[in-house]
N, C-alpha and C positions, 0 to 999 in steps of 0.2 A: 633562469640563466645566471642570476646572481649566485645561487647556491652552487651551480656548476663551476663558476669561476673560482669560488672559494676552494672547492675540492681540487681543481687544477692547481691553484696556488699552493695547496698543501703538498701536492706531489712534486712541484718544482722545488719547494723548500726541502722536502725529504731527500730528494736525489742530490741536490746541491750539497747538503750536509754530509751525505754518504761519501761524496767525492772530496770532502774536505775543502770546499770552495767557500769563500766569503761572498756576500752579496756584491761587494765592490769588484771582486775578481770575475764573477759571472757577468756583471754589467760591462766590464772592460772587454770581454770576449764578444759581447753582443752589441757593442757601441751604444750602451744604455747607461744612464746614471744609476748609482746605488739606490736612490730614492724610487726610481722606476721599478727596479727589481723588488723592492719592499712592497710596492703597490700590487705587483703581480702576485707575490706570495700571499698577500692579505686578501686577494680577490677583489681589489678595489679598481681594477681596470674594467670599465663597462663593456667594451667590445675588444676581444682578443684578436689581434691582427694575425692573419695566416703566416706571413713571413717571420714574425716573431716566434710563433709556436714552432715553426719549422727549424729556425736557428736555435731555439732553446733546446729542442729535442736532440739536435746534433751535438751541442756543447755538453749536454748532460748525458749523452751516450745512451739514450733510451729509445724505445719504440714510440713513435708519435701517437700510435693508438693508445698506449698506456697513459701518455701525458694528457690526452684529451678525454680520458675516462671510457674509451671504447674497449679497453682490454685490462685485465688484472695482471697480465704478464708484462713485466717491465721490459724484457727483451733487450734489443740494441737498436741503434739508429740504422735505418735503411732508406736510401734515396728513392726506392721504387714504391714506397707506400702510397696508396691512394686514400689518404686519411683525411684530407682537408675538406671534403664536401660537407660533412656534418657540422663543421664549425660555423657555417654561414647561417644567418638568420633565415629561418624557414619562411617567414612572411615577406622577406625581401625578394625582389626580382632577381632572376639568375643573371650573373654578369660574367662575361668571358673577356679575359685580358686581351685576347686577339682582336676584340672589337675596337681597340684604341691604338692608333698608329704611333703614339708617343710613349707607349708602355711596352716593355719587353722583359722577359724573365732574365734573371741574373744567374749565370753559371760562375761558380767560385773557383779561385785558384789561390794557392798559398805563396805569398811573397815573403822572402826572408827579410827580417829587420836588420839594419846596420847595427853591429855590436860595438864593442870598445875599439878604439883606434890605437894600434900599437906600431910604433916606428913607421908611421905613414901608411900602414896597410889596414884596411877594414877587416873586421872579424864578423863572419856570419854564423848564426846558430840555427841552422835549418831544421835540426831535429828537436829543438827545445820549443815547446808550444808557447812559452812566454815571449819568444822572439820571432814570431812571424805574424803576418796579417792575412786574413782571408778577405779577398776582394774580387771584383769582376775580372774574369779571366781574359776579357778583351783589352785590359790595360797592358800596353806593350812596354813592360818594365822588367828589370832584373832584380831589383831589391827596393826597399823603402827605408825611410828614416823619419824620426819625429822632429818636427821643427821646434826650435827653442827660441824664446825671446820675441821681440817685435821688429826685427830688422827687415822683414819682408812683408809688412802689413799692407803696403800699397799694391802688392801683387796678390792681395787677398789670402795670403798665407799667414796664419796666426799661430801663436804658441800652442803646441800640442797637436797641431794638424799632422797628418801622416802624408808624406810626400813620396811619390813613386819615381824611381830613377832608372833611366835606360843607360846602361854602362857605356862609356866612351872616354877616350883619352883627351878629347877636345870637343868643344861645342861651337856653334856659330856665334858671332858677335851679337850681344843683346839677349842671348838665351840664359835662362836660369839653370845653374848647375850646382851639384853637390861637390864641394871642394874641401880637401883636407889642408888645413893650415895648422902647423905646430901640433900635429897629432889630434886635432879636433875637426870633426866634420861640420860644415856650415853650408848655407845656401846663399848664393850671390849671383847677380847678373855678371856675365863675363864679357870683357872687351879686350881683344888681343891684337896687337900690331906686330906682325911677324918681322917686318923689315927693321923696326926699331927695337925689337925684342922687349916689348913693353906690355905688361898685363895690368888691367884694372879689374878689381872685384867691387861691384857697386851694390849697396843695399837698396831696398825699396822702402826707405824711411829717411827723410832728409836730416834727421838728427845724427846719422852715422856717416862719417866721411868715407870716401872710396879708399880701398886698400890698393896700393900701387907697388908693383914689383918690376925690377929691371934686371937684365943680364943674369948674373949668378944668383940673384935673389929668387929667380924663378924656380930654383931647385927646392925651395921651401914649400912650393905649392903643387898639389897633386889633384887633378880633376878626376872625379870618379864617374861622372856621367850627367846626362841632361835630365832635368826635372820635366816629367811628361804628364803628371796627374797629381792632384792632391785630394785628400778626403778630410772633411771636418765633421765633428759630432755636433748635432743640433742641441 
């Protein structure tokens, strides 16, 4: 098994270099650290997980059969391959994911990442692979953004987390929203008093004071939508 993992690692490295990708870039696409990619390429991962091989083949645009040494034809990625059965330990008991009610397969969907902010309007780069995230298609969101800083840590949203947004002009009081302020997108809890025409944007970190807007100042604030899901790398 160890020699097999080394050979798989060689193929991962070969194809990554053919595509001109760095270990860091491949890791980013797979939500893995650069050091983890190094370990895969060196064959130092004792047991290769099926979802990782599947995602690796997709990002490297190769036939999974080739990646796991079942074929010498590099081919291309195909969702319909029944390649995974030979990856399991032959001495281990057969396991079906359907036997567990808290495990379900993930079907992926592409979510555009929020790009630069220009004159209060977000820019999406849907055709640029560097500016979208592949995530569970059950997430009811229109786009996502990367959280910056520590202003939302008490909501368990940390620097670098990907936050998924459902587009809306306004959200309910107390909900977390993506908001544009001075051409910069940020995440805050929103509290709006319509009668008083008064808006508060509140961080989830006591070291940051609420941002308060009244009357004509409200023209400086644009709500993009409600935060519905976030994703952190382990």
